[in-house]
C-alpha positions in Angstrom: 36.7 -1.4 19.4 34.0 -2.4 17.3 31.3 0.2 16.0 27.8 0.4 16.7 25.0 -0.3 14.3 22.1 2.0 14.7 19.0 1.2 12.2 15.7 3.4 11.4 12.2 2.0 10.7 9.0 2.9 10.1 6.0 2.8 7.5 6.4 4.5 4.6 6.0 8.6 5.2 6.7 8.2 8.8 9.8 10.1 8.3 12.4 8.0 9.1 14.4 8.9 5.9 14.4 12.9 7.0 16.4 11.7 10.2 18.6 9.3 8.3 21.0 12.1 7.1 20.5 14.4 10.2 21.7 11.6 12.1 24.5 10.9 10.2 25.9 14.4 10.3 25.3 14.6 14.1 27.3 11.4 14.5 30.0 13.2 12.3 30.3 16.5 14.3 30.9 14.2 17.1 33.9 12.7 16.0 32.3 9.5 14.9 33.5 7.7 11.9 30.0 7.0 9.8 28.9 4.7 6.7 25.4 5.9 5.6 23.6 3.1 4.0 20.0 1.4 3.4 18.1 -1.4 2.4 17.3 -2.8 0.1 20.7 -1.8 -1.3 23.8 -0.8 0.3 25.8 -3.0 -2.4 26.2 -2.4 -6.0 24.1 -5.7 -6.1 21.6 -4.6 -3.4 20.9 -1.3 -5.3 20.4 -3.6 -8.9 17.8 -5.8 -6.4 16.5 -2.3 -4.8 14.9 -1.2 -8.1 13.5 -4.7 -9.2 12.0 -5.1 -5.3 10.1 -1.9 -5.3 9.3 -1.5 -9.2 8.5 -5.1 -10.2 5.4 -7.4 -9.1 6.4 -10.7 -7.7 5.4 -13.7 -5.5 5.4 -12.9 -1.8 8.5 -15.7 -1.3 10.5 -14.5 -3.8 10.0 -10.4 -2.5 11.7 -12.1 0.9 14.3 -14.1 -0.6 15.5 -11.4 -2.4 15.3 -8.7 0.2 17.4 -11.3 2.2 19.9 -11.9 -0.9 20.3 -8.3 -1.0 21.0 -8.0 3.3 23.5 -11.2 3.1 25.6 -9.0 0.5 24.8 -5.5 2.4 26.4 -7.6 5.6 29.2 -9.2 3.8 30.7 -5.9 1.8 29.5 -3.2 4.0 27.9 -3.6 7.7 30.5 -6.2 8.8 33.7 -4.4 7.8 32.8 -1.4 8.6 31.8 -2.3 12.3 35.2 -4.1 12.5 37.1 -0.9 11.7 35.3 0.8 14.7 32.9 2.7 12.3 29.2 3.3 13.1 26.5 2.1 10.6 23.5 3.8 10.4 21.1 1.7 8.2 17.6 3.1 6.9 15.7 -0.1 7.2 17.3 -3.6 8.3 15.6 -6.9 9.3 12.8 -5.5 11.0 11.5 -4.2 7.8 10.9 -7.9 6.8 9.3 -8.7 9.8 7.0 -5.7 9.2 6.5 -6.1 5.6 6.8 -9.2 4.3 5.4 -10.7 7.5 3.2 -8.5 8.8 1.9 -6.6 5.9 2.0 -9.3 3.2 1.4 -12.6 5.8 4.5 -14.6 5.2 5.2 -17.0 8.4 6.9 -15.6 11.0 8.9 -18.9 11.1 9.9 -18.5 7.6 11.4 -14.9 8.3 12.9 -16.2 11.6 14.9 -18.8 9.4 16.1 -16.5 7.3 17.1 -13.7 9.5 19.1 -16.5 11.7 20.7 -18.4 8.0 21.8 -14.5 6.7 23.0 -12.6 9.9 23.7 -15.1 12.2 23.8 -13.1 15.8 24.4 -9.7 14.2 21.3 -7.3 15.6 21.6 -3.7 15.5 22.6 -2.2 18.7 20.0 0.3 18.6 16.8 0.6 16.1 14.8 3.7 15.8 11.1 3.1 15.1 9.8 6.1 13.9 6.1 5.6 14.4 3.1 8.0 12.9 -0.9 7.1 12.0 -1.5 5.8 8.8 -3.2 8.8 7.7 -0.5 10.9 8.4 2.0 9.0 6.6 -0.1 8.5 3.6 -0.6 12.5 3.8 3.1 12.9 3.9 3.7 10.2 0.8 0.8 12.5 -1.0 3.0 15.4 -0.4 6.2 14.3 -1.2 5.5 14.9 -4.8 7.9 11.9 -5.8 6.6 8.7 -8.1 5.3 6.0 -5.6 7.1 2.2 -5.8 5.0 -0.4 -5.3 4.9 -0.6 -1.7 4.2 3.3 -1.2 1.2 2.4 -3.7 0.2 -0.4 -1.2 -3.8 0.2 0.6 -4.3 1.6 4.0 -4.8 -1.9 5.8 -1.5 -2.9 4.5 0.1 -0.4 6.2 -2.1 -0.5 9.4 -0.6 -4.2 9.5 2.9 -3.3 8.9 2.7 -0.8 11.7 1.2 -3.1 13.6 3.9 -5.8 13.0 6.6 -3.2 14.3 5.1 -2.1 17.2 4.7 -5.5 18.6 8.0 -6.5 17.6 9.0 -3.2 19.7 7.0 -4.5 22.5 9.1 -7.8 22.4 12.6 -6.1 22.3 12.1 -2.6 23.9 15.8 -2.5 25.2 17.0 -2.6 21.5 13.7 -1.0 19.7 13.0 2.8 20.6 9.9 4.4 19.6 9.9 7.9 18.3 6.4 9.8 18.1 7.1 10.9 14.5 4.3 13.5 14.8 6.3 15.6 17.5 7.7 18.8 15.9 11.2 18.0 14.2 12.8 20.0 17.0 11.4 17.2 19.6 12.4 14.6 17.8 15.8 15.6 17.4 16.0 16.4 21.0 14.8 12.7 21.5 17.4 11.2 19.0 19.9 12.9 20.8 19.0 11.8 24.1 19.0 8.2 22.9 22.0 8.2 20.8 23.9 9.6 24.0 22.9 6.0 26.0 24.9 3.8 23.7 27.9 6.2 23.1 
């Protein structure tokens, strides 16, 4: 039986990474074989590209192409083999992030992103996407409190993140069966209860 593919999305500071590790352990405790991964990254090449993407200024289209290059490698080396084994893949970001960040945030056309999406992943889509949503002001405060050096995306201005958030919400509105919006302002216990109930729907 083919495994399940779950992605976590949201603007920087919304809290998705906090829940990524918890979700992996939650599924393992229930007997699932789980592959935890992230984008950009997930492979040796992907991690090298991640460092470039997060630290080096570049042309918008170069940025998008490198994101999808890392994704192609990720799908080929990690995601598809795991799904074919029957494992569950839990990825911190996937293609929705490209539509939100490179599309909504930076202004790359949806048409170009759609071409790359079809070329790189063909029919592959997550079985479930958890969109952690919080106001930009809340997310920015969380980033400020995190105490780690900010990458070039995290250093973007508020209006950039407003556009990213809007793009995520618009995408969720178009695909409500796949993309489940999580109120990231709720308490940790309430969020995790929502996650448990949502995951149960695809088990």
